N, C-alpha and C positions, 0 to 999 in steps of 0.2 A: 456823678456817674448816672449814665442813662440805664435805666432797667428795661429789659425786654421779656415780657411774659408770653409763653408759648403753650397753650393747652393742646394736648395731644392724645387722642383716643385711637390705638391701633394705627399709628402712622409710620410703621417701620420702613415702609417703601419710599417715604419721602422726607422723613425728618433729617436724614443726613445732608441732603442738598441744601435745606434751608440754613442749617447750622454752619456748614462749610462756607455758604456765601456770606452769612453775618460775621463770621470769624476772620475771613480773608481781608486783610488790608485794615484791620482794626487793632489799636494798642490794648494790651492786657487789661489796663485799668480804665478803658474807654466805655465798655457795656458790661452790665450785670445781666447775664442770660439765665432765666429760669424756666425749665420745661416741666410742665406739669402733666404727667402721665395719669390720666384719669380712666380707671376700669380697664387698663390694657391687659390684653392676653397675648401679646406678641412681644417682638424685641425692641420696641420703641425705647424703653428706659436704657436698655444696654447700649444701643446705637448712640443715643445722646450723651451717656456717660462716657463712651469711648472717646468723645471729643475733647476730653481733658478737663482741668480744673475750672477753666473759663465757663463751663456749662454746669449749672447745678440742676440735679433732677429731683423733682419731688412726686412721690407717688401716692394717689388716694385711690381708695377701692370703687368710688362711685363714678360710672361713665356719665358725666355731666359737664358740659362746657362751663356753665355758670359756677359750679362748685370749683372747677379747675381755675378760673379767672379769680375767684376769691382766695383760693389757696396761693396762687401766684402773688397776689397782693400781699399776703401775710409774709412771704419769704422775699419779695423783692426789696431792694435798698434804696432806690433813688428816683429822681425826677429830672427831666420828664421821662414819661412811662409809655412804652409801646406795647400794644397787645397784637400778637402776630399768629395767624392760623399757621398750622404746620404744613400745610399743603401748598403754600405760596413760596415764591423765591424773592428775597429782599437782600440787597447788599448793604455793607457797612457805609458805603458812601450816601446810600438813599436815607439811612438812618440818620446820618449827620444833617442832610437836608431837611428832614422832617422836624428835627428838634430846634433847628435855628430859629423859626418864628416864635416858638414856645419859650425860648430863652430871652426874647426881646421884651424888656420890662416896658416899652412904650406901645406895645401891640395889644389889641383886644383879642387876639387869637388864643383860644383855649385848647383846640384840637386840630390836628392836620392828618392828612392821609395822602398817599402817593397817586400819581397817574397809574392807570392799568395798562398792562400789556397782556393780551389774551391771544396766545398762539393757536390758531384754528387749523393748522396743518394736520391732517389726519382725522379731523372730524367729520361727521356725515354732513351732507349738504344742507340738510334742514337745520342742523345745529349752527353751521356757518351762517346761514340766512338769519336765524334768530338773533345771533350776537351782532350782526351788521346793524340791526335795528336797535337792539337793547343799548348798545354802546353810544347811540346817538341821542337817547332820550334826555331831555334836560334835568330830570331829577336825578338820572344815573351819572350824568356828567358832573353834577354839582354836589351831590350827596357824599358822604364819607363811606357809605356802605358799600358792600360787594366788591371790596378791595382786599379783605383778609388782613388789613393793617389799619390800625388807628393809633395815633400818638397824642397824649395829653399832658398838659402842664398839672402842676399840683391842684390848682383850682379847677382845672377841667376834670381831673380825676375825681374831686369831691362831687362834681355834677353827675358823673356817671355811676358813682359808687351808690347813689341814692336811688338808682333805677330799681324797679322789681326784677326777678329773674325772668327773662324773656328769651324765646328761641331766636328771635331776630335781634341779638344783642347789638350788632353793628348798625342796624337801621334804627333802633331806639337811641343809641348813642349819637348818630347823626342828627336826629330830630331834637335832641337835648340842647343842641346849640343853635343860636340864632345864626343867619348867614354871615354876619360880620365877625362871629366867634369861631368859625370853622374855615379851614383853608385846604383846598387841594393843591399841593405843592407841584409846581411844574418841573422842578428839578430833581424830583424823586419818582421812581417808577417800581412797580411790583409786578411779577410775573404770576398771573392767576390762570391756573390750568383749568380749561373748561371741560365738561363731559364730552366724550367723543361720540357717543351714541344718542339717539332720540330717546330711548327709554331712560337713559341715565339723566338726560337734560329734564325729562318730565319729573323725575324724582326731585330734582332741584327746584324746579318751578312749583310743584305741589307744596314742597316744604316751604317755599318762599310765600305762597298764598296763605298757607296756614299761619305762619308766623307774622305776616303783615296784618291779618285779622286780629291776631292777639295784641299786636302793638296798638292797633286802632281802638281796641277796647280800653286801653290805659290813656289814651290821648284825649285832651279836651277838644271839643268840636272845631275851635278856631285853629288848632295846630295844623301845620302844613302836612300833606300826605305824600307818600312816595308812589302813589298809584299813577299809571299811565293814562292819560286822557285821550279820547277820540281825536281831539283838536290837535294834540302833539303828533299823532301819526299822520293826520291829513297834511299838516305843515310840513311834515318830513317828505311826504310824497310830491307835494308841490315844489319843494326845493331840489329833490332828487328823484325824478320820475322812475329812474332804473331800479329803485328799491321797492317798487310795487309788489313784486313777488315775495320779497323778503317780509314785507309788512304782512302779507296774507299768512305767511308762515308764523310770524310772531303772534298774530291774532289767533290762530288756530291752537297755538301752544298756550296762550292766556285763557282761552275758553276751557281747554282740556284740564288745565291746572286748577282753575277754579271748581270745575266738576269733581276733580280728584280730591279737592281739600274739603269739600261739603261736609262729609261725615266727621272728619276730624274736628272741624269748627263746631258743628252742632253738638258734638259730644264733648267739646272743650279739651280735646285731647292735643296738648301742646308740648308733650314729652316724647312722641315718637319721632325720632330723627331718620329721615329717609336719605341715605348716603349713597352717592354715585362712586363707583369704583374705577371707572374708566378714565377719570381724570387724574388718577394715582398711577397710571401706567407709565413706566419710565421710557 
């Protein structure tokens, strides 16, 4: 049985759409879904429990994604195992596509993730410009991070379970696997709802800058980095000159995010989670 662990902190507005999508079209004995409500003060636990016995709800008092993931592991039954953010949308068919390479004994693949679908309708123009560039970056296309979903085999789970508690858990997990050990599955997709406003985008980007700095403190110098290079952006503009304005917006966001992250990085504050709310609008 495939286990799906969903850490959820005050996700009452969105947890239902994810669970409904996971449950639709799947057999009762196909998936073991564990929703870990961590430090919730809203109706997340009730909404998840209302989906019936196929969804098990675990509640912990600490608002911590890392603690929620570990609690989910304690209650999950099977492998392959998926870790899914509560604010994305993933279907049961996508789950099947993600676990197929992990069940292949002849494959070296230990971790998989789906293709992203980022609906930009309703987003501010600068947000749309930012994502036009971000989605084209080589590290973003090839890495498992920024998708809200990662699936691992039992051996893959052992790899990520040894990681320290990091804010950018998905980036750290992606970097824990060599390129031949990880796979973005073309037959699976996840809907990742972006922030709709520029201030909310900046919250995400500052959080990403802080968390990337934390990950890099735990990396060996020779390990790959997920940072964007100027060469990547120049190559993008050469291929698609129409993106020049979007690249300018992307660079502005990157500079502002690094400035906004300086204080947290200097003070080693890797616990403050800047959360955007506009992406959770229905």
